[in-house]
C-alpha positions in Angstrom: -36.9 -62.3 -8.0 -34.9 -60.7 -5.1 -31.5 -62.2 -3.9 -32.0 -64.8 -0.4 -30.0 -62.7 2.6 -28.8 -66.0 3.6 -26.9 -67.0 0.6 -23.3 -65.8 -1.1 -24.6 -63.2 -3.5 -22.8 -63.8 -7.0 -20.4 -61.0 -8.0 -20.5 -59.8 -11.1 -17.4 -59.3 -12.8 -18.5 -57.2 -16.1 -16.9 -53.9 -16.5 -19.4 -51.7 -18.4 -20.7 -51.7 -21.9 -19.3 -48.6 -23.3 -20.4 -47.0 -26.2 -18.8 -46.0 -29.3 -20.2 -42.5 -29.4 -18.8 -41.7 -26.1 -15.7 -43.1 -26.7 -15.9 -41.2 -29.7 -15.7 -37.8 -27.9 -13.7 -38.6 -25.4 -10.9 -39.2 -27.6 -11.5 -36.5 -29.7 -12.1 -34.2 -26.0 -8.5 -35.5 -25.2 -6.9 -35.1 -28.5 -7.9 -31.2 -28.6 -5.9 -30.9 -25.1 -3.2 -32.5 -26.3 -2.5 -31.0 -29.8 -4.5 -27.4 -29.4 -3.6 -26.7 -32.6 -5.4 -29.7 -34.3 -9.4 -29.2 -35.1 -11.1 -32.5 -35.8 -13.5 -32.7 -38.9 -15.8 -35.5 -40.0 -13.7 -37.6 -42.7 -10.3 -36.1 -41.9 -7.7 -39.3 -41.2 -7.6 -38.9 -37.8 -11.5 -38.6 -36.9 -11.6 -41.7 -39.1 -9.1 -43.9 -37.3 -10.8 -42.7 -34.1 -13.9 -44.0 -35.0 -12.6 -47.0 -36.1 -11.1 -47.7 -33.3 -13.9 -46.9 -30.7 -16.0 -49.2 -32.9 -13.4 -52.6 -32.2 -13.1 -51.4 -28.4 -17.0 -51.1 -27.9 -17.5 -54.9 -29.2 -14.1 -56.4 -27.5 -16.1 -54.4 -24.0 -19.6 -56.1 -24.9 -18.2 -59.6 -25.5 -16.0 -59.4 -22.5 -18.9 -58.7 -20.5 -20.8 -61.4 -21.8 -17.9 -64.0 -20.9 -18.4 -64.3 -16.7 -22.1 -65.4 -17.0 -21.8 -67.8 -19.5 -18.5 -69.1 -17.5 -20.8 -69.2 -14.4 -23.7 -70.8 -16.8 -21.1 -73.8 -17.8 -19.8 -74.1 -14.4 -23.6 -74.6 -13.0 -24.3 -77.0 -15.8 -21.3 -78.9 -15.0 -22.8 -79.1 -11.3 -26.0 -80.2 -12.6 -28.1 -77.2 -11.2 -30.7 -76.6 -13.7 -32.0 -73.1 -14.2 -36.2 -72.8 -12.7 -37.9 -71.8 -16.2 -40.6 -71.1 -14.9 -44.3 -73.2 -14.6 -47.3 -72.0 -16.6 -50.6 -71.8 -14.7 -53.5 -74.1 -14.7 -57.0 -73.8 -13.5 -60.3 -74.5 -15.3 -62.6 -73.3 -17.7 -66.2 -73.5 -18.1 -68.0 -73.6 -21.6 -71.8 -72.9 -21.9 -73.3 -73.9 -24.7 -75.9 -72.0 -26.8 -78.1 -75.2 -27.2 -78.4 -78.9 -25.4 -78.1 -81.4 -28.0 -74.7 -82.1 -26.8 -71.3 -81.1 -28.2 -67.5 -82.1 -28.1 -65.2 -79.1 -27.5 -61.5 -79.9 -29.1 -58.8 -80.2 -27.1 -56.3 -77.6 -27.6 -58.9 -74.8 -28.3 -57.8 -71.5 -27.3 -59.4 -69.1 -24.8 -57.9 -65.5 -24.2 -58.2 -63.7 -20.4 -57.5 -60.3 -19.8 -55.8 -59.7 -16.1 -57.8 -56.2 -15.2 -55.0 -55.0 -12.9 -52.4 -55.2 -15.3 -54.3 -55.7 -18.6 -52.0 -58.5 -19.4 -53.3 -60.9 -21.7 -52.7 -64.2 -21.6 -53.7 -67.3 -23.8 -54.5 -70.6 -22.5 -55.5 -73.8 -24.2 -57.9 -76.6 -22.8 -55.8 -79.8 -21.7 -58.0 -82.4 -23.3 -61.3 -83.2 -24.6 -64.9 -81.9 -23.1 -68.0 -83.4 -24.1 -71.0 -82.1 -23.2 -73.6 -84.5 -23.3 -77.3 -84.2 -24.6 -79.4 -82.3 -22.4 -76.6 -80.6 -20.7 -75.1 -77.1 -21.3 -72.5 -76.4 -19.0 -69.1 -78.5 -18.6 -65.7 -77.8 -16.9 -61.9 -78.3 -18.4 -58.8 -77.9 -17.3 -56.8 -75.8 -19.1 -53.3 -74.2 -19.2 -51.0 -71.1 -20.4 -49.5 -71.3 -23.4 -46.3 -69.3 -21.5 -44.8 -69.8 -18.7 -45.4 -66.7 -16.2 -47.4 -66.0 -12.7 -49.3 -63.6 -15.0 -52.7 -65.5 -14.9 -52.2 -66.2 -11.1 -55.3 -65.6 -9.2 -57.4 -65.5 -12.1 -61.2 -66.0 -10.0 -64.3 -68.3 -11.0 -66.4 -66.5 -13.1 -64.2 -64.1 -15.2 -65.4 -64.0 -18.2 -63.0 -64.9 -21.4 -62.5 -64.8 -25.3 -63.1 -67.6 -27.0 -60.4 -67.2 -30.0 -60.7 -70.3 -31.5 -63.9 -71.4 -34.1 -66.3 -73.0 -32.0 -70.1 -71.7 -32.7 -72.4 -73.6 -30.3 -70.2 -71.9 -27.5 -71.9 -69.0 -25.9 -70.2 -68.5 -22.9 -66.4 -69.1 -21.5 -65.2 -68.1 -18.1 -63.1 -69.0 -15.5 -64.2 -72.3 -13.5 -64.5 -73.7 -10.3 -61.1 -72.7 -8.2 -59.3 -70.0 -10.3 -56.1 -70.3 -11.5 -52.6 -70.7 -10.0 -49.5 -71.9 -10.1 -47.8 -70.5 -12.8 -44.3 -68.9 -12.3 -41.7 -66.7 -13.9 -38.5 -68.0 -15.5 -35.7 -67.3 -13.2 -33.6 -64.3 -14.1 -30.3 -64.3 -14.8 -29.5 -62.9 -10.8 -31.1 -65.3 -9.0 -29.6 -68.2 -11.0 -26.3 -66.9 -10.4 -27.0 -66.5 -6.8 -28.4 -70.4 -6.5 -25.3 -71.1 -7.7 -23.0 -69.2 -5.5 -24.7 -71.4 -2.7 -24.0 -74.3 -4.7 -20.1 -73.6 -5.4 -19.7 -72.1 -1.8 -19.5 -75.5 -0.3 -18.0 -77.5 -2.7 -18.4 -80.5 -1.4 -20.7 -83.3 -2.0 -21.3 -84.3 1.5 -23.3 -81.9 3.9 -21.2 -81.8 7.2 -21.0 -78.0 8.6 -24.2 -76.1 9.0 -23.6 -73.7 6.5 -23.5 -76.5 4.1 -27.4 -77.5 4.9 -28.2 -73.9 4.2 -26.4 -73.6 1.3 -27.9 -76.6 -0.3 -31.5 -75.9 0.6 -31.5 -72.7 -1.0 -30.3 -74.9 -3.9 -33.5 -75.6 -4.7 -36.2 -73.8 -6.7 -38.9 -71.7 -4.5 -36.5 -71.3 -1.7 -35.8 -68.0 -0.9 -34.5 -68.2 3.0 -33.0 -71.0 5.1 -31.1 -71.2 8.1 -29.7 -74.5 10.0 -30.0 -75.1 14.0 -27.7 -77.9 14.2 -28.0 -80.6 16.7 -32.3 -80.1 17.4 -34.9 -82.5 16.4 -38.5 -80.7 16.1 -40.0 -84.0 16.9 -38.8 -84.9 19.9 -40.8 -82.8 22.6 -38.3 -81.7 25.1 -34.9 -80.1 24.8 -33.3 -76.7 23.0 -30.8 -76.5 20.0 -27.7 -78.5 21.7 -29.6 -81.4 23.3 -30.1 -83.7 20.2 -26.9 -85.9 19.0 -27.3 -86.8 15.3 -30.0 -84.6 14.5 -29.7 -81.2 12.3 -32.9 -79.0 11.5 -33.6 -76.7 8.3 -35.7 -73.6 8.6 -36.8 -72.9 4.7 -39.5 -70.1 3.4 -39.5 -68.5 0.1 -38.2 -64.9 -0.6 -40.6 -63.0 1.0 -40.3 -65.2 4.0 -43.6 -66.8 4.0 -43.7 -71.1 4.6 -43.6 -73.1 1.4 -45.7 -75.8 0.1 -45.1 -79.1 1.3 -43.9 -80.6 -1.3 -41.4 -78.3 -1.7 -40.4 -78.9 2.0 -40.5 -82.8 0.9 -38.1 -82.4 -1.4 -35.5 -79.8 0.2 -35.4 -82.7 3.0 -34.9 -85.4 0.3 -32.3 -83.8 -0.9 -30.4 -83.0 2.2 -30.6 -86.3 3.2 -29.3 -88.0 0.3 -26.1 -85.5 0.7 -25.7 -85.2 4.4 -23.4 -87.2 6.2 -23.9 -90.7 7.4 -26.2 -90.9 10.7 -27.3 -87.9 10.7 -31.1 -87.2 10.8 -32.2 -84.2 8.9 -35.5 -82.3 9.6 -36.7 -79.4 7.7 -39.3 -77.2 9.6 -41.2 -73.6 8.5 -39.5 -70.7 10.2 -41.8 -69.0 13.5 -43.3 -65.8 12.3 -43.8 -63.4 15.5 -46.5 -60.2 14.2 -44.7 -56.7 16.6 -47.1 -53.9 16.6 -45.7 -50.2 16.4 -47.1 -47.3 17.9 -44.9 -44.5 17.8 -44.8 -40.7 18.3 -42.7 -38.7 16.8 -41.5 -34.6 16.5 -41.4 -33.4 13.0 -38.7 -31.1 11.4 -40.4 -31.7 7.8 -43.2 -29.1 6.4 -45.9 -32.0 5.6 -46.1 -34.0 8.7 -47.7 -36.5 6.1 -44.9 -37.2 4.4 -42.8 -38.3 7.9 -46.1 -40.2 9.3 -45.5 -42.3 5.5 -41.7 -42.4 5.6 -41.9 -44.2 9.4 -44.1 -46.6 8.9 -42.3 -47.4 5.5 -39.0 -48.1 7.5 -40.5 -49.6 10.5 -42.5 -52.5 8.1 -38.9 -53.4 6.1 -36.9 -53.3 9.4 -39.6 -56.1 10.7 -39.7 -57.9 7.8 -39.5 -61.8 7.7 -38.1 -61.6 3.7 -34.8 -59.9 5.0 -35.0 -60.2 9.4 -32.1 -61.8 10.0 -33.2 -64.7 12.3 -32.2 -62.8 15.8 -34.7 -64.0 18.2 -35.1 -60.4 20.1 -36.7 -57.1 18.3 -34.7 -54.3 20.6 -36.5 -52.0 21.6 -34.1 -49.4 21.1 -33.3 -50.4 17.8 -36.6 -49.5 17.0 -36.2 -45.7 18.5 -32.6 -45.7 16.7 -34.6 -46.7 13.5 -36.9 -44.1 13.8 -34.7 -41.6 14.7 -32.7 -41.7 11.8 -35.8 -41.5 8.8 -35.7 -38.2 7.7 -37.7 -35.4 8.7 -38.2 -36.8 12.2 -36.9 -34.3 15.1 -36.6 -36.9 17.7 -38.9 -39.7 19.1 -40.9 -38.6 21.8 -42.4 -41.9 22.9 -42.5 -45.5 21.6 -45.5 -46.7 23.1 -45.5 -50.1 21.4 -43.7 -52.4 22.3 -43.4 -51.1 25.3 -40.4 -53.8 26.0 -38.0 -55.9 24.2 -40.0 -58.3 22.1 -38.9 -62.0 22.4 -39.7 -63.8 19.6 -40.4 -67.5 19.4 -39.2 -70.6 17.8 -35.9 -72.3 17.0 -36.0 -70.3 13.8 -37.3 -66.7 14.4 -38.7 -63.7 12.1 -40.6 -60.5 12.8 -42.9 -59.6 11.0 -44.6 -55.5 11.2 -48.1 -55.7 12.5 -50.5 -52.7 12.9 -48.1 -49.3 12.7 -49.2 -46.1 14.0 -47.3 -43.2 13.8 -48.4 -39.7 15.2 -46.4 -36.3 15.0 -46.8 -34.7 18.5 -46.0 -30.8 18.8 -41.9 -30.6 19.8 -39.2 -28.0 20.8 
């Protein structure tokens, strides 16, 4: 899970894990310099003492390096911030029988899916019994993955599944209507601690300042980006930020800068309203993303023009990425020129055809994303 650029990151206080063999080698090398006449031999008292000391030091360093994370986890537990354990993917499974006599497929029947793109194997259990009446041969039932994770997200209708449990009257098992979705990987230590840093950064139970609302929104699992617009009511119809006393608006997105599902936004709004200072009306909205197409001509100092084109395209896409765009309202043309000019292998920017001028992004919470990026290498001096 990527860290949101809108929250204070967790500062890892770990030193480094020291390998005991490395410590022994360093100690012997240091002793050889200070005692030129000494010849280290395996089993000598001096070597045994060095090895024993290195073992103790390595174990101490290992233990000390786990202490900051353990303390952080304990503090966040006291503040009631749970770790996101992830979610299991769910969808419908279609069973086709070998006859039309009618059968009951038990609940918790295990089937297995193999994700074609990754080769990952995911086991699924049916949620409830499936009764297929006499005269019918096909039925569907919901099934849930045994393990949390997103591996099975996107399994498409019609994908053939393996029947693991012995149900002899079943001829075919497939992914049913709607496919599988909803799986989510368990939260990593880094992501959890960064969410915790957002919580600890405000250290007040009541949300007052704009930064408090941003930090509180980022505490919610699934929220990757957030920005607060003070004194703004998006439902007013008229006016701009600063015109609406008693209102605060928070724009939220996932870590890719994409809009969040309505239930997640509702959860965020409820959290913020419950903690906001009395009399303040809280609104939660999506960011407004503007697609910016880029057409640029450059000269090349590299042997391979294709590598320059790829590097420029990658740099532009990374710059115009809603996952990191800093909520500013303008894509400056000169900044794009400077960005391309700094790419390795570019001699100079011959022409930035598109955009022809600075691009004003729309919305009170603007994000930019790259559209079509066209890079052409032209002859140059």
